[in-house]
LUMLOMAR-933012 format. One record per residue (C-alpha): residue in three letters; z negated, x, y negated. Coordinates in pm, 1 decimal, m for minus. Layout:
<recs>
+-----+----------+----------+----------+
! res !       c3 !       c1 !       c2 !
+-----+----------+----------+----------+
! ALA !        Z !        X !        Y !
...
+-----+----------+----------+----------+
</recs>
This chain:
<recs>
+-----+----------+----------+----------+
! res !       c3 !       c1 !       c2 !
+-----+----------+----------+----------+
! UNK !   2890.0 !   7420.6 !   3960.6 !
! UNK !   2799.6 !   7076.4 !   3815.6 !
! UNK !   2916.4 !   7151.6 !   3459.2 !
! UNK !   3232.5 !   7008.9 !   3303.7 !
! UNK !   3421.3 !   7167.3 !   3015.1 !
! UNK !   3663.4 !   6961.4 !   2809.4 !
! UNK !   3805.5 !   6956.2 !   2459.4 !
! UNK !   3853.5 !   6673.3 !   2211.9 !
! UNK !   4131.4 !   6697.0 !   1952.8 !
! UNK !   4040.4 !   6729.6 !   1586.2 !
! UNK !   4238.8 !   6768.1 !   1266.7 !
! UNK !   4495.1 !   7043.6 !   1200.6 !
! UNK !   4521.7 !   7149.4 !   1563.0 !
! UNK !   4149.8 !   7219.4 !   1597.5 !
! UNK !   3936.7 !   7110.7 !   1894.1 !
! UNK !   3579.8 !   7007.5 !   1971.3 !
! UNK !   3439.0 !   7178.0 !   2278.9 !
! UNK !   3251.5 !   6949.8 !   2520.7 !
! UNK !   3011.7 !   7107.4 !   2771.9 !
! UNK !   2864.4 !   6843.2 !   3002.8 !
! UNK !   2587.7 !   6902.0 !   3254.9 !
! UNK !   2692.5 !   6692.5 !   3552.7 !
! UNK !   2421.1 !   6680.3 !   3816.5 !
! UNK !   2244.9 !   6348.1 !   3748.1 !
! UNK !   2092.3 !   6330.9 !   4097.2 !
! UNK !   1883.3 !   6639.4 !   4012.9 !
! UNK !   1824.7 !   6521.9 !   3654.4 !
! UNK !   2072.2 !   6793.9 !   3553.5 !
! UNK !   1836.4 !   7074.6 !   3655.2 !
! UNK !   1994.1 !   7411.1 !   3576.6 !
! UNK !   2116.4 !   7609.7 !   3874.5 !
! UNK !   2239.2 !   7969.1 !   3855.2 !
! UNK !   2608.3 !   7865.6 !   3886.4 !
! UNK !   2562.0 !   7616.1 !   3600.1 !
! UNK !   2401.3 !   7881.6 !   3381.1 !
! UNK !   2674.6 !   8135.9 !   3453.7 !
! UNK !   2947.8 !   7880.3 !   3387.3 !
! UNK !   2792.0 !   7793.8 !   3050.6 !
! UNK !   2761.6 !   8162.3 !   2960.6 !
! UNK !   3125.3 !   8229.2 !   3042.6 !
! UNK !   3275.1 !   7923.9 !   2875.9 !
! UNK !   3063.1 !   7932.5 !   2560.8 !
! UNK !   3151.2 !   8298.4 !   2514.5 !
! UNK !   3520.9 !   8208.5 !   2529.3 !
! UNK !   3476.0 !   7917.9 !   2289.9 !
! UNK !   3285.3 !   8141.4 !   2046.5 !
! UNK !   3594.1 !   8362.2 !   2017.9 !
! UNK !   3856.9 !   8085.0 !   2029.1 !
! UNK !   3972.0 !   8007.4 !   1672.5 !
! UNK !   4087.8 !   7659.1 !   1774.0 !
! UNK !   3734.2 !   7557.3 !   1881.2 !
! UNK !   3545.1 !   7458.1 !   1566.5 !
! UNK !   3237.7 !   7286.7 !   1710.4 !
! UNK !   3065.4 !   7238.0 !   2047.1 !
! UNK !   2875.6 !   6936.7 !   2181.4 !
! UNK !   2639.1 !   7011.8 !   2472.4 !
! UNK !   2545.5 !   6694.6 !   2660.6 !
! UNK !   2480.2 !   6556.7 !   3009.8 !
! UNK !   2575.9 !   6271.1 !   3239.4 !
! UNK !   2334.8 !   6010.0 !   3375.6 !
! UNK !   2093.9 !   5781.1 !   3193.6 !
! UNK !   1767.5 !   5953.1 !   3284.5 !
! UNK !   1788.2 !   6308.9 !   3161.0 !
! UNK !   1969.6 !   6566.6 !   2955.3 !
! UNK !   1804.9 !   6838.3 !   3163.9 !
! UNK !   1470.0 !   6821.7 !   3343.9 !
! UNK !   1435.5 !   7199.0 !   3382.1 !
! UNK !   1557.9 !   7480.4 !   3602.6 !
! UNK !   1633.9 !   7450.2 !   3972.2 !
! UNK !   1299.8 !   7603.3 !   4070.1 !
! UNK !   1306.2 !   7487.3 !   4432.3 !
! UNK !   1548.2 !   7760.2 !   4538.5 !
! UNK !   1351.1 !   8017.3 !   4340.7 !
! UNK !   1024.9 !   7916.1 !   4506.1 !
! UNK !   1177.3 !   7926.9 !   4855.0 !
! UNK !   1306.1 !   8276.9 !   4783.2 !
! UNK !    956.2 !   8378.7 !   4670.9 !
! UNK !    803.5 !   8235.9 !   4988.2 !
! UNK !   1050.2 !   8439.5 !   5195.6 !
! UNK !    955.9 !   8761.1 !   5013.2 !
! UNK !    585.9 !   8736.4 !   4919.6 !
! UNK !    463.2 !   8996.0 !   4672.9 !
! UNK !    817.5 !   9090.3 !   4569.5 !
! UNK !   1070.1 !   8978.1 !   4309.7 !
! UNK !   1359.7 !   8809.2 !   4490.0 !
! UNK !   1705.4 !   8917.0 !   4365.6 !
! UNK !   1781.6 !   8549.9 !   4293.2 !
! UNK !   1486.5 !   8533.4 !   4051.2 !
! UNK !   1583.7 !   8853.8 !   3871.0 !
! UNK !   1936.2 !   8724.5 !   3818.2 !
! UNK !   1841.1 !   8363.3 !   3741.4 !
! UNK !   1589.9 !   8440.2 !   3467.2 !
! UNK !   1806.4 !   8712.7 !   3311.6 !
! UNK !   2107.2 !   8481.6 !   3287.9 !
! UNK !   1905.1 !   8179.5 !   3172.8 !
! UNK !   1736.3 !   8371.0 !   2891.7 !
! UNK !   2063.9 !   8536.2 !   2791.9 !
! UNK !   2218.6 !   8187.4 !   2772.0 !
! UNK !   1934.5 !   8063.7 !   2551.9 !
! UNK !   1976.3 !   8364.3 !   2322.8 !
! UNK !   2354.4 !   8314.9 !   2299.2 !
! UNK !   2300.9 !   7952.0 !   2203.7 !
! UNK !   2055.5 !   8052.0 !   1931.3 !
! UNK !   2318.2 !   8292.0 !   1795.6 !
! UNK !   2628.8 !   8077.2 !   1855.9 !
! UNK !   2862.0 !   8134.2 !   1559.2 !
! UNK !   2986.3 !   7774.8 !   1529.5 !
! UNK !   2810.0 !   7439.8 !   1492.0 !
! UNK !   2653.9 !   7362.3 !   1829.9 !
! UNK !   2516.8 !   7012.0 !   1875.3 !
! UNK !   2291.2 !   6932.2 !   2170.0 !
! UNK !   2248.1 !   6567.3 !   2274.3 !
! UNK !   1899.6 !   6561.3 !   2430.0 !
! UNK !   1860.0 !   6214.9 !   2579.6 !
! UNK !   1600.8 !   6111.2 !   2838.3 !
! UNK !   1398.9 !   6390.2 !   2994.6 !
! UNK !   1430.2 !   6722.1 !   2812.1 !
! UNK !   1190.4 !   6945.2 !   3002.7 !
! UNK !   1145.3 !   7315.9 !   3068.6 !
! UNK !   1489.1 !   7475.7 !   3081.5 !
! UNK !   1628.8 !   7169.6 !   2905.9 !
! UNK !   1401.9 !   7245.2 !   2612.3 !
! UNK !   1537.3 !   7598.5 !   2609.3 !
! UNK !   1887.8 !   7459.2 !   2558.6 !
! UNK !   1790.6 !   7198.0 !   2301.9 !
! UNK !   1578.2 !   7429.7 !   2089.2 !
! UNK !   1859.0 !   7686.6 !   2081.2 !
! UNK !   2115.6 !   7446.2 !   1934.5 !
! UNK !   2197.1 !   7446.8 !   1564.9 !
! UNK !   2174.9 !   7065.5 !   1556.3 !
! UNK !   1922.4 !   6913.3 !   1797.9 !
! UNK !   1980.3 !   6543.3 !   1862.0 !
! UNK !   1733.2 !   6317.9 !   2042.3 !
! UNK !   1753.3 !   5947.4 !   2123.1 !
! UNK !   1486.9 !   5673.0 !   2116.2 !
! UNK !   1415.2 !   5729.3 !   2485.4 !
! UNK !   1389.6 !   6108.0 !   2475.8 !
! UNK !   1086.1 !   6269.9 !   2634.6 !
! UNK !   1043.0 !   6638.3 !   2548.5 !
! UNK !    796.1 !   6869.6 !   2719.1 !
! UNK !    707.9 !   7195.0 !   2892.4 !
! UNK !    542.0 !   7089.2 !   3221.4 !
! UNK !    498.0 !   7433.6 !   3380.3 !
! UNK !    117.4 !   7403.4 !   3397.9 !
! UNK !    173.3 !   7182.0 !   3702.9 !
! UNK !    378.4 !   7431.2 !   3905.7 !
! UNK !    211.5 !   7764.6 !   3836.5 !
! UNK !    477.0 !   7905.1 !   3606.6 !
! UNK !    430.9 !   7897.1 !   3224.8 !
! UNK !    637.7 !   7763.8 !   2929.6 !
! UNK !    931.2 !   8006.7 !   2915.2 !
! UNK !   1294.3 !   7985.6 !   2788.5 !
! UNK !   1177.2 !   8095.5 !   2444.7 !
! UNK !    872.7 !   7868.1 !   2430.2 !
! UNK !    679.5 !   8170.4 !   2306.2 !
! UNK !    904.0 !   8137.3 !   2000.5 !
! UNK !    901.1 !   7763.6 !   1931.4 !
! UNK !    560.9 !   7639.9 !   2053.9 !
! UNK !    332.0 !   7874.0 !   1852.8 !
! UNK !    527.3 !   7775.5 !   1541.5 !
! UNK !    428.0 !   7408.8 !   1568.1 !
! UNK !    166.3 !   7280.3 !   1322.2 !
! UNK !   m200.1 !   7343.1 !   1392.6 !
! UNK !   m294.6 !   7360.6 !   1761.5 !
! UNK !    m20.1 !   7123.5 !   1876.1 !
! UNK !    187.5 !   7395.5 !   2043.2 !
! UNK !   m111.6 !   7511.5 !   2244.9 !
! UNK !   m191.6 !   7150.1 !   2334.8 !
! UNK !    162.4 !   7085.2 !   2461.0 !
! UNK !    166.9 !   7408.4 !   2661.5 !
! UNK !   m171.3 !   7362.0 !   2828.6 !
! UNK !   m136.8 !   6992.2 !   2906.9 !
! UNK !    235.7 !   6955.8 !   2975.1 !
! UNK !    227.0 !   6649.2 !   2749.4 !
! UNK !    558.0 !   6498.3 !   2647.3 !
! UNK !    657.0 !   6402.4 !   2295.4 !
! UNK !    894.7 !   6126.4 !   2197.1 !
! UNK !   1182.2 !   6132.6 !   1949.5 !
! UNK !    968.3 !   6061.0 !   1642.9 !
! UNK !    717.2 !   6328.3 !   1742.0 !
! UNK !   1004.0 !   6573.0 !   1793.0 !
! UNK !   1134.6 !   6506.7 !   1442.0 !
! UNK !    785.4 !   6532.0 !   1291.8 !
! UNK !    715.6 !   6862.9 !   1469.7 !
! UNK !   1051.6 !   7022.1 !   1397.1 !
! UNK !   1161.5 !   7010.6 !   1761.5 !
! UNK !   1462.0 !   6791.0 !   1675.1 !
! UNK !   1688.8 !   6741.6 !   1375.5 !
! UNK !   1832.1 !   6391.0 !   1423.2 !
! UNK !   1754.5 !   6077.3 !   1621.4 !
! UNK !   2056.6 !   5870.9 !   1720.8 !
! UNK !   2091.9 !   5576.3 !   1955.0 !
! UNK !   2237.4 !   5645.0 !   2298.9 !
! UNK !   2536.9 !   5425.2 !   2221.4 !
! UNK !   2627.8 !   5633.3 !   1914.8 !
! UNK !   2763.4 !   5935.7 !   2101.9 !
! UNK !   3124.4 !   5806.9 !   2092.0 !
! UNK !   3090.8 !   5747.9 !   1716.6 !
! UNK !   2956.6 !   6099.9 !   1674.8 !
! UNK !   3248.7 !   6245.5 !   1865.5 !
! UNK !   3499.6 !   6038.1 !   1664.7 !
! UNK !   3333.3 !   6151.0 !   1343.5 !
! UNK !   3346.4 !   6516.3 !   1446.8 !
! UNK !   3718.9 !   6476.7 !   1512.8 !
! UNK !   3773.2 !   6345.0 !   1157.3 !
! UNK !   3605.6 !   6637.6 !    982.3 !
! UNK !   3830.8 !   6878.2 !    797.0 !
! UNK !   3694.9 !   7196.4 !    952.2 !
! UNK !   3894.9 !   7410.9 !    708.9 !
! UNK !   3729.4 !   7273.1 !    396.0 !
! UNK !   3371.2 !   7158.5 !    323.8 !
! UNK !   3292.4 !   7114.6 !    692.8 !
! UNK !   2912.5 !   7163.4 !    655.1 !
! UNK !   2888.1 !   6888.0 !    395.4 !
! UNK !   3105.7 !   6650.2 !    597.2 !
! UNK !   2908.1 !   6718.1 !    915.6 !
! UNK !   2580.7 !   6655.4 !    735.5 !
! UNK !   2711.5 !   6329.1 !    587.0 !
! UNK !   2826.2 !   6212.2 !    929.6 !
! UNK !   2487.4 !   6280.7 !   1086.8 !
! UNK !   2298.0 !   6119.3 !    799.2 !
! UNK !   2503.2 !   5801.5 !    825.4 !
! UNK !   2460.0 !   5776.0 !   1200.7 !
! UNK !   2087.3 !   5845.2 !   1178.5 !
! UNK !   2037.9 !   5584.4 !    907.2 !
! UNK !   2202.7 !   5326.8 !   1131.2 !
! UNK !   1966.7 !   5424.8 !   1415.2 !
! UNK !   1646.0 !   5440.6 !   1212.2 !
! UNK !   1496.0 !   5112.5 !   1333.6 !
! UNK !   1526.1 !   5221.8 !   1698.3 !
! UNK !   1281.7 !   5510.2 !   1658.9 !
! UNK !    961.8 !   5484.9 !   1865.7 !
! UNK !    615.2 !   5504.7 !   1717.0 !
! UNK !    483.3 !   5861.0 !   1697.6 !
! UNK !    226.7 !   5960.5 !   1960.0 !
! UNK !     80.4 !   6279.9 !   1817.2 !
! UNK !     46.2 !   6218.5 !   1443.6 !
! UNK !   m265.9 !   6004.4 !   1479.7 !
! UNK !   m419.6 !   6245.6 !   1731.8 !
! UNK !   m355.7 !   6573.6 !   1555.9 !
! UNK !   m696.7 !   6588.8 !   1386.6 !
! UNK !   m875.5 !   6562.0 !   1722.5 !
! UNK !   m643.5 !   6815.1 !   1887.2 !
! UNK !   m678.6 !   7066.0 !   1602.6 !
! UNK !  m1055.6 !   7026.6 !   1596.3 !
! UNK !  m1117.6 !   7053.9 !   1968.9 !
! UNK !   m875.3 !   7343.6 !   2025.9 !
! UNK !  m1008.6 !   7548.0 !   1735.0 !
! UNK !  m1184.2 !   7779.2 !   1978.7 !
! UNK !  m1206.0 !   8151.9 !   2044.6 !
! UNK !  m1111.1 !   8176.4 !   2412.2 !
! UNK !   m929.3 !   7997.7 !   2690.6 !
! UNK !  m1232.1 !   7868.7 !   2885.9 !
! UNK !  m1351.6 !   7694.0 !   2569.0 !
! UNK !  m1007.7 !   7534.9 !   2523.3 !
! UNK !   m996.5 !   7428.8 !   2890.9 !
! UNK !  m1337.9 !   7262.7 !   2873.6 !
! UNK !  m1257.8 !   7097.5 !   2538.2 !
! UNK !   m950.0 !   6931.5 !   2685.8 !
! UNK !  m1132.6 !   6846.4 !   3009.6 !
! UNK !  m1387.4 !   6655.6 !   2803.4 !
! UNK !  m1112.9 !   6406.1 !   2714.5 !
! UNK !  m1087.9 !   6296.7 !   3076.7 !
! UNK !  m1285.5 !   5977.2 !   3020.9 !
! UNK !  m1164.0 !   5924.0 !   2665.2 !
! UNK !  m1056.6 !   5573.7 !   2571.7 !
! UNK !   m743.4 !   5727.0 !   2424.3 !
! UNK !   m496.5 !   5712.1 !   2714.3 !
! UNK !   m279.3 !   5993.6 !   2579.3 !
! UNK !   m570.3 !   6237.8 !   2556.0 !
! UNK !   m713.7 !   6124.2 !   2889.6 !
! UNK !   m379.5 !   6185.1 !   3061.5 !
! UNK !   m354.6 !   6527.3 !   2898.7 !
! UNK !   m695.0 !   6616.7 !   3044.1 !
! UNK !   m597.9 !   6496.2 !   3391.5 !
! UNK !   m279.5 !   6703.0 !   3387.2 !
! UNK !   m459.8 !   7016.6 !   3276.0 !
! UNK !   m738.7 !   6982.2 !   3530.5 !
! UNK !   m486.1 !   6936.4 !   3812.4 !
! UNK !   m282.9 !   7226.4 !   3675.5 !
! UNK !   m281.1 !   7595.6 !   3749.8 !
! UNK !   m568.0 !   7798.1 !   3598.2 !
! UNK !   m358.7 !   8116.8 !   3608.3 !
! UNK !    m86.5 !   7941.8 !   3407.5 !
! UNK !   m343.6 !   7847.8 !   3144.2 !
! UNK !   m446.6 !   8213.2 !   3113.3 !
! UNK !    m82.9 !   8319.5 !   3085.6 !
! UNK !    m24.9 !   8063.3 !   2809.2 !
! UNK !   m323.4 !   8187.3 !   2611.8 !
! UNK !   m202.3 !   8547.2 !   2643.0 !
! UNK !    158.8 !   8449.7 !   2572.3 !
! UNK !     62.9 !   8284.4 !   2242.8 !
! UNK !   m127.6 !   8596.0 !   2142.8 !
! UNK !    153.7 !   8834.6 !   2236.9 !
! UNK !    437.3 !   8629.1 !   2084.8 !
! UNK !    294.0 !   8533.1 !   1748.6 !
! UNK !    470.1 !   8803.6 !   1546.6 !
! UNK !    762.6 !   8895.9 !   1773.8 !
! UNK !   1131.5 !   8824.3 !   1729.7 !
! UNK !   1317.7 !   8583.7 !   1956.1 !
! UNK !   1481.4 !   8870.1 !   2145.9 !
! UNK !   1145.1 !   9042.0 !   2195.6 !
! UNK !    990.8 !   8717.6 !   2318.7 !
! UNK !   1267.6 !   8655.3 !   2571.4 !
! UNK !   1225.6 !   9009.4 !   2702.6 !
! UNK !    851.2 !   8953.5 !   2731.3 !
! UNK !    901.3 !   8621.0 !   2908.8 !
! UNK !   1148.0 !   8779.1 !   3150.3 !
! UNK !    877.9 !   9017.3 !   3268.2 !
! UNK !    624.4 !   8736.3 !   3290.5 !
! UNK !    861.6 !   8524.0 !   3498.9 !
! UNK !    939.3 !   8800.0 !   3747.4 !
! UNK !    570.2 !   8870.4 !   3787.7 !
! UNK !    505.6 !   8499.3 !   3847.5 !
! UNK !    741.8 !   8535.5 !   4142.4 !
! UNK !    531.9 !   8824.3 !   4277.4 !
! UNK !    208.1 !   8626.1 !   4264.2 !
! UNK !    133.4 !   8322.6 !   4484.7 !
! UNK !     76.9 !   8040.4 !   4234.5 !
! UNK !    437.9 !   7964.8 !   4136.4 !
! UNK !    567.5 !   7934.8 !   4492.1 !
! UNK !    265.1 !   7725.3 !   4591.2 !
! UNK !    299.4 !   7497.2 !   4289.8 !
! UNK !    666.4 !   7423.1 !   4348.8 !
! UNK !    624.2 !   7382.4 !   4725.9 !
! UNK !    331.2 !   7146.4 !   4680.1 !
! UNK !    453.1 !   6938.5 !   4386.3 !
! UNK !    827.8 !   6922.7 !   4440.9 !
! UNK !    886.0 !   6981.9 !   4811.4 !
! UNK !    581.0 !   6865.1 !   5007.9 !
! UNK !    454.6 !   6616.4 !   4742.6 !
! UNK !     89.4 !   6714.3 !   4766.7 !
! UNK !   m173.5 !   6867.2 !   4536.1 !
! UNK !   m138.4 !   7247.0 !   4513.9 !
! UNK !   m398.4 !   7475.7 !   4666.8 !
! UNK !   m428.2 !   7735.8 !   4395.2 !
! UNK !   m521.0 !   8090.8 !   4493.2 !
! UNK !   m748.1 !   8103.9 !   4187.3 !
! UNK !   m876.2 !   7745.1 !   4173.2 !
! UNK !  m1091.8 !   7752.3 !   3858.2 !
! UNK !  m1047.8 !   7879.6 !   3505.4 !
! UNK !  m1329.2 !   8131.5 !   3555.6 !
! UNK !  m1195.9 !   8269.5 !   3885.7 !
! UNK !   m876.3 !   8427.5 !   3748.1 !
! UNK !   m919.4 !   8807.3 !   3723.1 !
! UNK !   m826.8 !   8967.5 !   3392.5 !
! UNK !   m635.0 !   9231.4 !   3585.8 !
! UNK !   m410.1 !   8962.7 !   3736.3 !
! UNK !   m330.1 !   8818.4 !   3392.5 !
! UNK !   m260.2 !   9163.8 !   3251.6 !
! UNK !    m33.8 !   9246.9 !   3546.0 !
! UNK !    205.0 !   8969.5 !   3439.2 !
! UNK !    288.8 !   9168.7 !   3127.3 !
! UNK !    383.3 !   9488.4 !   3314.7 !
! UNK !    747.6 !   9578.4 !   3391.0 !
! UNK !    862.6 !   9490.1 !   3741.2 !
! UNK !   1198.1 !   9670.9 !   3729.7 !
! UNK !   1318.4 !  10029.9 !   3709.5 !
! UNK !   1503.2 !  10173.4 !   3411.0 !
! UNK !   1600.4 !   9994.0 !   3089.1 !
! UNK !   1501.7 !   9633.9 !   3031.5 !
! UNK !   1764.9 !   9398.4 !   3183.6 !
! UNK !   1774.6 !   9211.0 !   2850.1 !
! UNK !   1785.0 !   9520.4 !   2630.4 !
! UNK !   2121.0 !   9401.9 !   2492.8 !
! UNK !   1962.5 !   9102.6 !   2314.6 !
! UNK !   1950.4 !   9199.7 !   1947.9 !
+-----+----------+----------+----------+
</recs>
């Protein structure tokens, strides 16, 4: 299942729970067995009085988690075109339920987001009560490239970013570094990679029966102060004015063309953002625009239920399977069914927000 569960002794017979994603060859991409194992074990730890804190981390130098294991999902979609494969219905339900449980976890839950933190990895990191990044962290939602859309609660955390930055990150799949993540509220602390053992030792020394919040905060402050000089230079702060100005538009085509105009910009970050968007899926861009509109005033549970429907409908339409097959399996440019921003029918976009199951919502229990 590629997840390890261990405990580390603390004071007075208490323990620190350690959940470790352990599939470095796949950049710790989340498979269904990994998700179900995390759901089961975290539920037990939530009710175990000896577990006082949980650290969610991953093995390998490159990534905490580079997303979900979408290859198997796409192959299932290709086998059953126009339908929702049972694997997809179960995968997305369990993944979103895991994200919700993490958001509501009753004990301090620290997530160590080193290296690539993309897609499903962002869902885990953003759900933690203490989100730790390292100087080499690269955070992003790259779904524009594969015909999906930013899910795992992105409808909750991206629209809440300052100005038009959430829309920019969703449409362009751009990554942010550790300093950007702190500036935008996508992370709480930046520690060096070599400080994880010190963090674990410090957690073990906390008296979890008395003044634990203050001691935990002091520990994190001290470690972060020691790591301050390792922080990278922010990428987005100096570009926010341009992003806010150019994406202050009334409709998606205007936003698409505004970003496309950066293609020959001397600013390499903006030029790369334009290239990624223009090679991306026009249907995904429409879904993002609609998602931001639908999610603005909804609760987290409502957003995850909305995204569940969107994800199942992405499996029914051709772009997701084509995007994954082209980008990740055959290593070629996708051939989108709707190849331009103006060719996507409104009825197709609207259909992604319709139920694709019978009876009560599969995530009706999220409250």
